[in-house]
KEGU-792357 format. One record per atom (N, C-alpha, C): x, y, z. Coordinates in steps of 0.1 Angstrom, whole numbers, plus 5000, padded with zeros to 4 digits. Example, Ala and Ser with C-alpha at 12.3 -4.5 7.8 and 13.67 -1.06 7.14 Angstrom:
<atoms>
513249435078;512349555078;513249675078;512849785071;513749895071;512950005079;
</atoms>
This chain:
<atoms>
667932500123;667432510139;668832450144;669232510156;670232460166;669632350174;670132230174;669532140183;670332160198;669632110208;669832120224;670932000224;672032040230;672831940230;672331820242;672531710239;672231580247;673431570257;673231630270;674031640280;673731500290;674431450296;674231340305;674631400319;673831320329;673831330343;672931440348;672931450362;671531550366;672031710361;673331710361;673831870361;673631890344;673931790336;673831810323;672431850317;671531730323;669931760318;669631900325;670031940339;669332080342;669932180332;671332180328;671832270321;671132270306;670832150301;670132150288;668632230290;668132220301;666632240303;666732390306;667832470310;668132610312;668132680300;669032580293;669232650277;668132650271;666932560272;666032580263;664932690267;664832730279;663832850284;664932970284;666132970279;666733100281;666333200270;666633360272;665933450265;666033430247;667133360247;667733350232;667833190229;666933110237;667032980235;666132910223;665932800222;665432730213;663832760212;663132780225;661732800225;661632970220;662333060225;662233180220;662433190204;663333100199;663533120183;662333050178;661732960183;660732850176;659332930178;659133020190;657733050194;657833220194;657033280184;657233420180;656433490195;655333440199;655033510210;655633460226;656733380224;657133350236;657733450242;657533440258;658033530268;658833460280;659833520283;660433450296;659733440309;659633370313;658633360326;659633290338;659933360349;660833330357;660233200365;658533190368;658033050373;658132970363;658132980350;658232850341;659732800341;660532890344;661932840345;662032760358;661832820368;662032750381;661132620383;660032600376;659532470376;659932370366;660632410357;661332340346;662432260354;663232380363;664332310368;664032220381;663032240388;662532150396;661932010391;661432020380;661031890373;662231810368;663131890362;664331800360;664931750369;665131790380;665931770393;665131640401;663731670402;663031530406;663131390398;662931430383;663531320375;665031250377;665931340379;666931300379;667431250396;666831310404;667231230418;666031140420;665031090413;664031000415;663231020430;662531130428;661831180438;660331230436;659531250447;658331300440;658431460445;657631540435;657631680436;656231730436;655731830442;654631860445;654932030437;654232030427;654432190422;653032240419;652932370426;651532460425;652232560413;651632550403;651832670389;650732740389;650732860391;649632950391;649532990373;648233040373;647833040358;648733150352;649133110340;650333180333;651633150333;651633040340;653133000344;653632930331;652932850324;653232760312;653832640319;652932560328;653532440335;653532340323;652732330311;653032210305;654232200297;654632330293;656032330287;657232290298;656832350310;657532340320;658132200324;657132100323;657231950326;657731870313;657331900303;657531840290;658931820286;659331980287;661031980285;661831890291;661631880302;662531800312;662131660309;660931630304;660531490303;661131440291;661431520282;662031470267;663431490271;664131580274;665531550277;665931460288;665031410295;665531300305;665931160302;665431160288;665731030278;665230920287;664230910292;663630810300;662130810296;661230680297;660130720293;659330770303;658530850300;657530950311;656130950305;655330910317;653930920316;653531040319;652431100312;652231220313;650531220314;649631250327;648331200328;647731320331;646431360325;645731500325;644531480332;643931570339;642331560342;641531570334;641731650322;640631680312;641331640299;640331620289;640531550279;641231700268;640631790273;641131930265;642531930267;643131920279;644531940279;645231830276;645031690277;645431590269;645631610255;644631670248;644731700233;645931820229;645731920239;646732030239;648031980238;648531890247;649831850249;650131780237;649331660231;649631620220;649731670207;648531730205;648831790192;649131940190;649331990200;649932150201;651332140207;651532140220;652732120226;653832060221;653631890219;654831820217;655131850204;654131880191;654831920180;655632040179;655332140189;656132270190;657532220194;657532130207;658832110211;659532000201;659031950193;659831840185;660631960172;659932060169;660432140162;661432230168;661032260180;662132370187;663332300193;663032180199;664432130206;665132050197;664731980184;665931910177;666431800183;665531750190;665731630199;664731510193;665231430189;664131310184;663531240196;662331230194;661531150209;659931120200;659631020205;658330960200;657130970212;655730990207;654930990218;653730930215;653030870224;651530800220;650330880228;649430890221;648330940227;647230820232;646930790245;646230680250;644830690257;643730670250;642530680255;641930560264;640930580271;640330460277;639830350266;639830220271;639630120261;638130140253;637130190262;635730210256;635830310244;636930390241;636830480228;637030410218;637630290219;637930210205;637430080201;637130060189;636329920184;637229830186;636429720190;636629600191;636329520177;637429490173;637229430157;636329270160;636729210170;635829080173;634529090177;634329180185;632929190191;632129270178;632629350173;631929430158;631429290148;632429220145;631929120138;630929030142;631029010153;629828910158;628529000158;628629140164;627429250165;627029240151;627729270140;627429320128;626529190121;626829080127;626128930117;625028920124;624628980137;623328960141;622129030134;621128940130;620229000120;619229090125;619129110138;618329200146;619129310150;619229400145;620229550146;619529670152;618229610157;617729750165;616929840153;616629970156;616230040150;616730090135;616130130125;616530190112;617730290114;617730370125;618730460127;620030390131;619930290139;621030200145;621630150131;620830110122;621130020109;622330130103;621730240099;622430380093;623730400098;623930390111;625030440118;625830310120;625230160116;626130090117;627030070105;626130090095;626830110079;627930200082;627630310087;628930420088;630030360092;629830270104;630930230113;631630110107;630930030098;631529940089;632429990078;632030130071;632930180061;634330220069;634030290080;635130360087;635930250091;635530110098;636330000102;637229960091;636829970078;637929920068;639130020066;639130140070;640130230066;640930290077;639930280089;640730350104;642130290107;643130360108;644430310115;644330300131;643530370139;643430390152;642130290159;641130300150;639930240158;639430340167;639830450169;639130560178;637830610175;636830610180;635730640177;635630800175;636230890180;636431030179;636531070163;637030980156;636930990141;635730990135;634830960142;633330930137;632531070140;633031190133;632431290138;630831300139;630231210127;628931190128;628131110136;628931020142;628530910152;627930990163;626330980167;626031050179;626931010193;626931060203;627731040214;626830940221;625530940220;624430830229;624030720219;624730690206;624230590198;624230430208;623230380208;623230280217;624030130217;624130130203;625129990199;626730010205;627230130206;628830150204;629330070218;628530040230;629029970240;629029820236;628429800227;628229640224;629629630213;630029730209;631329690198;632529730205;632429810216;633829860223;634729790229;636029820229;636929730233;637329730248;636029710257;636129730271;636829630280;637429660290;638129540296;637429420301;636329430306;635329330310;635329210301;634829270287;634729170276;635829140269;637029170272;638229160265;638929010266;639028940254;639428790253;641128790256;641628920255;643328910256;643828840245;644928760251;645728710242;645028580232;643928550237;643128450232;642128490223;641928620220;641328650210;641728640195;640928600184;641428590173;641628680167;641328820170;641728930165;642929000171;643528930182;644429020193;645529090184;646129040174;647229100167;646829220158;645529240153;645029360146;644229440155;644029390169;643229480178;644029610177;642929710178;643429860181;644029890193;643729820203;644029820219;645429790216;645729640211;647029600210;648029690203;647329750191;648229810185;648729950192;647930010199;648030100207;649030110218;648629990226;649929920235;651129910231;651229860218;652429840214;653429960209;652430070205;653030200200;653630260211;652830280225;653130310238;654330270243;654630120239;655630040248;656830100237;656630140230;657930200220;658130330222;657530420228;657430550229;658230630240;658630750240;659230830248;658330890258;657230950255;656330990262;654930910258;653930910269;652830830268;651830940273;650930990266;650031090271;648631020274;648031040286;647030980290;645731060299;644831000304;644131080314;643931010327;643331100337;643431020352;642530900349;641630910343;640530810341;641130690336;642030680326;642930580322;643630530330;644530620335;645530610343;644930500356;643830560362;643330470374;642730340371;641930350359;641230220355;642330120352;643430190344;644530060344;645330030356;645730130364;645830090379;645029980386;643830010383;642729910391;642829780384;643029740372;643129600366;644429560367;645429610371;646929570373;646729470386;645729490393;645629430406;645329290403;644729250392;644129140389;644129080373;642829130370;642529050357;642829120344;643329070332;643929120322;643029250317;643829330310;643429450308;644229560306;645029560314;646029680315;646829710300;646629850296;647229890284;648230010287;649030060297;649830150297;651130060304;651930080295;653329990294;653930080305;655130050313;655830050324;656530190320;656430280329;657230400326;658130430340;659430520337;660130530347;659730660355;659030770347;658630870357;657130880350;656530980360;655031030358;654931180361;654131270353;653531390356;652231370356;651531380370;650231380374;649531540369;649231590360;648931730357;647531730363;646531830370;645431880373;645431770384;646331780392;646531680404;645631680415;644631760413;643731810424;642531740423;642431670411;641331590407;641631440409;642531400414;643331270416;642331200426;642131230439;641731180446;640231110442;639531210436;638331180432;638031080421;639131070414;639030980401;639830830407;640330860417;640830700424;639930640430;639030750438;637930690447;636630630435;636530660422;635730620416;636030460409;637530460406;637930340397;638230230410;638530250422;638930180431;637730130440;636530120435;635530130442;634829990436;633729940441;633229810436;631729840433;630829790422;629729850418;629029740410;627629710413;627029620406;625629710400;625329730389;624429810385;623329730377;622229770374;621129710366;621829720351;622429820348;623129830334;624129710334;624929690343;625829600341;625229430342;624229430346;623529290346;622729310331;622129410325;621629400315;622529360302;624029440306;624729410294;625329280295;625229220307;626029070308;624828990300;623428990305;622428920298;622528920283;622429070279;622829070264;623629010254;624929010262;626028960254;625928800257;625428760267;625228590268;624528560260;623128620259;622228580247;622628590234;623228700232;623928710216;624628570213;625528530223;626428430221;625628290217;624528300227;623728150227;622928130213;622428260209;621928270193;622828250183;624128260187;624828280175;625128150170;625128030177;625327890171;626827850172;627427890177;629027880178;629227740188;628127720195;628327610203;626927570207;626727430210;625327370214;625227390229;624127410231;623427380246;622427300246;622927170248;622427030246;621127030253;620927060266;620027030274;619327170279;619827300273;619027400274;619527480289;620627420295;621027460309;621427600309;622227640299;623027780298;621827880298;620827830286;619627920284;618927960296;618727870304;617827880315;618627950326;619827920328;620528000336;620828180335;620828180321;620828340317;619328390319;618328320317;617228370321;616928390336;617328310344;617628330357;618028430362;619328470357;619828600361;618728720357;618528710347;617528830340;616528860352;615728730353;614628740363;614928770375;616028720383;616428760395;617128890397;617828960386;618229080388;616929170387;615829130381;614929230381;614129230394;613929130403;613429110417;614529210426;615729160425;616529220432;616629380432;616829440419;616729580419;615529650421;614429590420;613229660424;613029640439;613429550446;613429560460;614429630463;615429680459;616529780464;615829910462;615029930452;614430060449;613430080462;612829960463;611829980472;612330030488;613329920492;614029940505;614430090506;614830140497;615530270496;614130380501;612930360494;611930450498;611330420513;611230290518;610530240527;611430270539;612730230541;613530230551;613730340558;613430390569;613130510575;614630610578;615630510579;617030590579;617530650566;616930580552;616930640542;616130760540;615030750543;613930880543;614530980550;615130960562;615831080567;616731120561;617731050555;618931100548;618231190537;617231160531;616931220520;616131380526;615631350536;615131480542;615831570549;617031540553;618131610558;619031680546;619031660535;619431710523;620231630515;620031510517;620931420509;620331420494;621231390486;621031400470;620031250469;618931300462;618231180457;618731070447;619831100443;620531000435;621730930441;622030960454;623130900459;622930920475;622430760482;621830760494;622830670502;623530700511;624430610521;623430510527;623930370527;623530280533;624130210543;623830170555;624630080564;624129950566;624629880571;624329730573;622929730582;622129660578;620929620582;619829730574;619929810568;619029900560;618729840547;619429760540;618929690531;618529550534;617929510544;617829380546;616929320539;615629380532;614829330522;615429290509;616529350507;617329310493;618129180494;618629140510;619529060507;619228920503;618028870505;617628780498;617428730483;616928850478;616628860462;618328870456;619128950464;620528960461;621328820462;621028730472;621728590473;621028530461;619828530458;619328460447;620028490433;620228640432;620928670420;622528630418;623028610432;624428540435;624228410427;623328320432;623228190428;622928170413;622228280408;621928270393;623328300385;624228370390;625228410383;626428280385;626328210396;626928090398;626327970388;625127970386;624527880376;625027910363;625028030358;625728050346;626927980344;627828000353;629327950351;629327820354;628427760359;628227600361;628027550347;626927610340;626527570329;627527580319;628227670317;629427680308;630427590314;630727540324;631727470328;631627320324;630127320320;629627170317;629927150302;630227250293;630127260278;631527200276;631427090268;632827070260;633327180252;634827190254;635427260245;634527420241;634427460252;633427600250;634327720245;633727780234;634627870227;635327990240;636028090233;636628140244;635728280249;634828310237;633828390242;632728350251;632528220253;631428190263;632428160276;633628130276;634428120286;634528250295;634728350285;634828480291;633128530297;632128490292;630928490299;631028450314;631628340314;631628250327;632628330338;633728400332;634528440342;633728610345;633028670335;632228790342;631328750349;630628630349;629528580360;630228570372;631328520375;632328490387;632828630393;633028740385;633428860389;632328920396;631228930390;630229000392;629528930406;629528810405;629128730419;629928770431;631228800428;632128820439;631728960444;631529050434;631029190437;629829190444;629029140440;627729140448;627729090461;628528990463;628728920475;629029040486;630429100482;631029200487;630129310491;629429370482;628329460485;627229420497;626729300493;625629270504;625929240518;627529210518;627829190532;628329310540;628329440533;628929560537;629429540552;630629460550;631329430562;632629490562;633129560553;634329600552;634429740555;635129790567;635129920574;635830010565;636529970556;637430060547;636430150536;635230050534;634630100524;633330170527;632730290522;631530340524;630330260512;629330230518;628430160509;627230270506;626630260493;625530350489;624930300478;623430350478;622930330464;622730470456;623030450443;622930530434;621730510423;621130640417;620130610406;620930720397;620930660385;621630730374;620430720360;619730820357;618830780347;618030670351;617530560343;616730440346;617830340354;618930380356;619830280362;619830290375;620130180383;620230160396;621630090401;622230130411;623630110412;623830080426;624329970431;624729920446;626229940445;626730050454;628230080450;629030060467;630030040465;631130070479;632430140471;632830260480;633730330475;634630330488;636230330483;637130340495;636830490502;636930480515;636930590525;638130690522;639330580523;640730680520;641230620507;641830710500;642730670491;644130680493;644530730503;646030760502;647030660501;646530520507;647330420505;647330340492;645830360486;645830330472;646830410460;646730530466;647830620456;649130600457;649430580471;650830530472;651130430465;650330320468;650730160464;651030160446;649730210442;649430190429;650130300418;650230400424;650930510415;652130550419;652230600432;653430670435;654730590436;654430440442;655230370442;655730290429;655130320420;655030260406;656430310397;656430430401;657430530393;658630570401;659930590395;661130620401;661030760406;660030860399;659830980403;658531040398;657831110405;656431140400;656431300405;655831350394;655531520396;654131540397;653531600409;652131620408;652031760407;651231830397;651231950396;649632000391;649332130396;648232190391;648432340395;647332410390;647232560394;646932570406;646232460415;645332470427;645932360434;647032360444;647332240453;647532280466;647532430470;647932480482;646632530492;646932500504;645632570510;646132630523;645732770526;646632820536;648032810536;648732830522;650132820518;650732720521;650032610523;650932470524;650432350514;651032240515;650332150504;650232030515;649832070529;649631960540;648231890535;647331940529;646031900526;646131780515;646831810504;647131710492;647931610496;648931660504;649831550512;649131430517;648231460526;647631390534;646631300525;645831350516;644731310512;645431210498;646631220493;647131140483;648431060490;648631060502;649530980507;650931000502;651431120501;652731160496;653731180508;654731100511;655531130520;656531210517;658031160515;658931270515;658731320501;658831460499;658531520485;659231650485;659731700473;659931850470;659031940470;658932040469;657832130470;658132250461;657332320454;657532470448;656332500445;656132650449;655032700448;655132860440;654732850427;654832960418;653733010416;653533160420;652433260416;652133260402;650933320400;650333320386;651533440380;651433440368;652133540358;651333670357;650333660358;649233760356;649333870366;648833970363;648634100373;647234130378;646834070385;645234060392;645134190396;646134250400;645434390406;645134510395;645434480382;645034550371;644134480361;644134330362;643434260355;642234210360;641934220371;640834170377;640134260390;639034220392;638034280400;637334190408;637234210422;636634090431;635334190435;634334130435;632834180437;632134090449;632334150460;631634060471;630234170477;629234130470;627934200475;627734240488;627334340494;626934350506;625334330508;625134280521;623634260526;622934140520;624134040514;623333910509;622933830521;621633770520;621233670531;622133540530;622033460540;622733340543;622133240531;623033170524;622533050516;621432950521;621332970534;620532860539;619232940540;619033070538;617933120540;617033100526;615633100527;614633100515;614833180503;615233330511;615333420501;616533440492;617633360496;618633370489;618633350474;617933250470;617733260455;617333380449;616333430453;615633570449;616933660450;617533690462;618533800460;619933770453;620033620452;621233590440;621033640426;619633610421;618933640410;619133810406;618733890417;618934030416;620234060412;621134020421;622634050419;623133990405;622833880403;623333830390;622733910378;621533930378;621034040369;621934190368;622134210380;622534380381;624134360375;624734270379;626234230376;626234220358;625434110353;625534080340;625134230332;624234300336;623934420329;625134500328;626034510338;627134590336;628234530331;628334400333;629334320321;629034290308;627834340305;627134320292;627334180287;626734100296;626833960293;628433890298;628733840285;630433790286;630433690300;629633600304;630033590316;629833430317;630233370327;629933210333;629133260348;628133200348;627533190361;627533050367;628233030375;628832910382;627732860395;626932770395;626232710406;626732610410;626332580424;627032470433;625732370431;624832390425;623632270426;622732290413;622132210406;621332220399;619932260402;619632270412;618332330419;618232480419;619632540423;619732660424;619532720410;620432650399;620332690386;619132710381;618032610383;616632590380;616132690383;615932720396;615432850405;615732990399;616833020395;617533140389;617133140377;617433060368;617233070354;616133130350;614833110352;613833190346;613733340350;614133340360;614133490366;615233580359;616333520357;617533590347;616933590333;616533480325;616133480313;614933570309;614133580317;612833670317;613333840316;614533860322;614934000321;615934040314;616933960313;618233980307;618133990291;618434070284;618634090270;619634010260;620533970270;621633880263;621433750262;621733680252;621733540250;622233470261;621333360265;621733300277;621533150274;622633090277;622832920274;622832860287;622132740286;622032660301;622532540300;623332500310;623732360309;622732260309;623032130300;622032040298;621232090284;621132170280;620532210267;621332170257;622332120258;623232050245;624432020251;625131950245;626231880250;627331980251;628131960262;629332060268;629932110259;630432060247;631232090239;630632190232;629532170226;628532260218;628232370225;627932350239;627832510245;629032580245;630132540246;631132600248;631532680233;631332610223;631432680210;630532760207;629232750212;628332870211;628232990219;628932950232;629533040242;630433160233;631633080227;632833160223;632533230209;631533190201;630833260188;629733350194;629233340202;627933440204;628333560211;628233680208;628633780212;627533830227;628233840238;627533870249;626933780255;627233650252;626233520258;627033520270;626133440279;625933420294;625633260292;626533190301;626233050303;626033020319;624732960321;624432890334;624932750337;625632730345;626432610345;626532560359;627032420362;627132380375;628732330374;629032220380;630432180385;631132140373;630732080364;631132040350;632232150343;631632290347;632432390337;633132480350;633232420360;634432460369;635832440368;635832340359;637232290355;637632280341;638532290336;638932240323;638332300312;637932430315;637232510304;638532630301;638632660288;639332790287;638732850278;638332970280;638033080270;638933210272;639533230261;640533350264;639733470256;640133600261;639433720254;638433760262;637833860255;636533940260;635233860259;635333740253;634033660252;633833600268;634733600276;634433550291;635133670297;634533750305;634833880311;634333870327;633433790330;632933800343;632633640346;633033600360;632433480365;631933510378;630633460380;629733470393;629533360397;629833340410;629533220417;628833240428;627833140430;626833140438;627233140448;627633040456;628033040469;629332950470;629932960482;631132850487;630632730484;631732650475;631332510469;631632390481;630932400489;631332300498;630732180495;631332060497;630631920493;629631890504;628731850499;627431820508;628031710519;627631740530;628031640542;626931520541;625931520532;625031410533;625431300519;626531350513;627031280502;627631140510;627131040504;627830900511;629330920513;630030940503;631630950505;632131060515;631731170513;631731300521;631531270537;630531200538;629931180552;630831060558;631330970551;632230860555;633430920558;633931020552;635431090552;635331160565;634231240567;633931310578;634131240592;633431120590;633331050604;634731000606;635430960595;636630890597;637731000603;637531130598;638431230605;638031250620;636731240622;636531260636;636831170645;636831040639;637230950649;638630960650;639231020643;641131030645;641331170654;640331210658;640331340666;640231460658;640231430645;640331560636;639031660635;638931760629;637731860626;637331830612;636531760609;636131730594;635731870585;635231940591;635032070583;636132150582;637032160589;638132230589;639232160581;639032030580;640231960576;639931910562;638631880560;638531830547;637531920538;636431980544;635332060535;635832180533;636532260541;636832390538;638232380528;639332290530;640032280521;639832250506;638732170506;638232100493;637432210488;636732290494;635932380489;636932520484;638032550491;638932650486;639632600473;640032490472;640432440458;639532430446;638332410449;637132390442;636932540438;636732620446;636432800442;637732840436;638932800437;639832870429;639932820415;639532680412;639432620401;638532710392;637132740398;636132840392;636532970387;637333030395;638033150395;638933140383;639833020382;640633010372;640133060358;638533010356;638033040345;638333170340;638433300347;638333430343;639533470336;640833450341;642033560335;642833400330;642733410316;643333300309;644733340298;645233480299;645833550291;646433700299;647233720295;648133890300;647033980295;646334000281;645534080280;644134070284;643633980290;642333930296;641934020307;640934060308;640534160322;638834110325;638834100335;637234060343;637234060357;635834060356;635334080373;634833930378;635233900388;634733770399;633833830407;632733770408;631733800419;631433660427;631533700440;631033570448;629833630456;628733550455;627433600461;627333540477;628033450478;628133390497;628733490503;627733530513;628333640523;629033590533;629133450534;629933360546;631333390543;631933440529;633233450527;633933580535;632833680541;633033770551;632633770563;631633680569;630933670580;631433570585;631933460582;632333380590;633833340591;634233280603;635733290604;636433220594;635833130591;636733030581;636833110566;635933210563;635833280554;637333350549;638133370561;639233410559;640133330552;640133200554;640833110543;640733110532;639433150528;639033160511;639933270510;639433390515;639833530509;641833510508;642333460517;643633440517;644033370507;643333280499;643633210489;643433250475;642433360475;642433430462;643433510458;643233540441;644433610437;644233750443;645333830442;645533960448;644434060440;643334060439;642734160430;642234270440;641834360435;641034490443;639734420446;639134460457;638034410464;637034520465;635834500461;634834600462;633534550466;632534620472;631134590474;630134680470;630734750459;630134890455;629734820439;628634790435;628434740422;628634840409;628734990414;629435080402;630535050397;631235000409;632634980403;632934870392;632034780392;631734690379;631734780365;630634860363;630734950353;631935000350;632635060362;633735160359;634835080353;634834930359;636234880355;636034850342;634934810336;634834780320;634734920314;634235020315;634135150309;635635200305;636335230318;637435300318;638635240326;638535110329;639735010336;640035090352;639235170355;639735250368;639635130379;640235140390;639935060401;639435130412;638535080421;637635140432;638435200439;637835290447;638735370458;639135300467;
</atoms>
């Protein structure tokens, strides 16, 4: 193996990168199926120069460009510590387990890498020891799974629960033994040196490349503002892949939330410490305070739920199309819950005061007091609802009830906590531009001065794909749209012989269409929600002529190569609901600035979402497939031109017989 020479300076690194991607370079020699790609070379050169110059690069790389290698090679050759963050676990695993070993073999340049997940994926040795000592461990099934964890804990080197393939995803006790930041004792923990998170952090601090996902990146950035809990070491440069997802993840992690789940976890952990006998609650003050939190939380969340149903503005929000699990609230709308909320605030203060009165309280107990104070402050913030930079809303998730606040704009947060943190940052995705411009993503993510590169897909959509826009479809707002959509879906799938994703913008539409399709179609039909996402994908890949009916979680990060996926059907243009609390607040903010929320936010966001859904179809040069969009607004409304202009350059037809011809003889429509 001939090593890539270690050249210094900007020109040297750029030359080394160019050599790697040469027709007879290290990649060509190491990868039998390697194909020179002009787009990949251009992106690699742009990334190398961004790292060398210390600037932000926005890089849109169409499908087939090979963007992961295009940024990994310059990252390795830069000889700086580089953070790589992905939007999906699949891409994170591909980079660490496939791409980096390939490059290690091909480049002949020594480097080290660490794969980091969120803290909740790792076993906390301290919490596990306390939990396992509890004589009341729940159901017999829990005890069986606990023995499995006990045996694994003695031999695992990482503490990553992914190693426990037979441990159910929803096993109840994992959150009681995982290394979450809220319960972490930090350097005061007796297991700190042996802690799996500590070990991971130390490995990362000695690594050249650190591979994370956006959830960990944003969670880490959020805790850096205050409490202990950060795990990602400082890095010189960063690559944010699948950057189109970043705004949503930042919104989630820089919000404030108090939920019935959070209070239940707090009470459970406090009661377990109280029962453990490691300290003496002489006068029972702490026990009474913990019971007070439980009692007052029950009243508060019950009142919150009733207020949601009884208050007229909330009822109107639901009637106008708002989701029944996320409803925006404004000052005054939750007045009935303010007094019970104040009582819960006081109960949390009582817990902290009771712990402060304990002589030499153990660190675990002191941590409970700290959690009480943080939750008290969060609840005060939420009840006041006085910060104009946040939107406040109530959310239902299963049996849980959440009172939340989310930042309306995240541009400043992204700039302060991410872009300004690195000397150079690469923002990349297959879908970043709208109307041929990066203005939308620049504004949403607070990107100032930056280099830009747009690289088209390496695939030949004119021969590999067909776009079907059925004529005569009713508006999605009409009650007969679902029936018409079901007829079209059946007709399309009969001609594609299954082998399709049918992607819906709502569960309601999926549930309406599902019985019609399954009663007529002769092919196997898989439905989101009937099994875990990973199991459904495995089943789809291995079941001939399968059809998957799914919603938003299958629009991104899903890779099915070959004939198994030969058709993608999209029911309607994926506009974000204006009744969603965060969307409605952002639309108002744009309007207040004199902008047009629909044109400036909803259309660009829908374009990028649609392109992600379309991106599931063609994943390889040999793939062929049909894309069908059932929403007639793409042709009848003026804004439809923005969608059509953003689509890959595939032939367009309104004649459904062309679908059969496309699959039988490869002919294109007249």
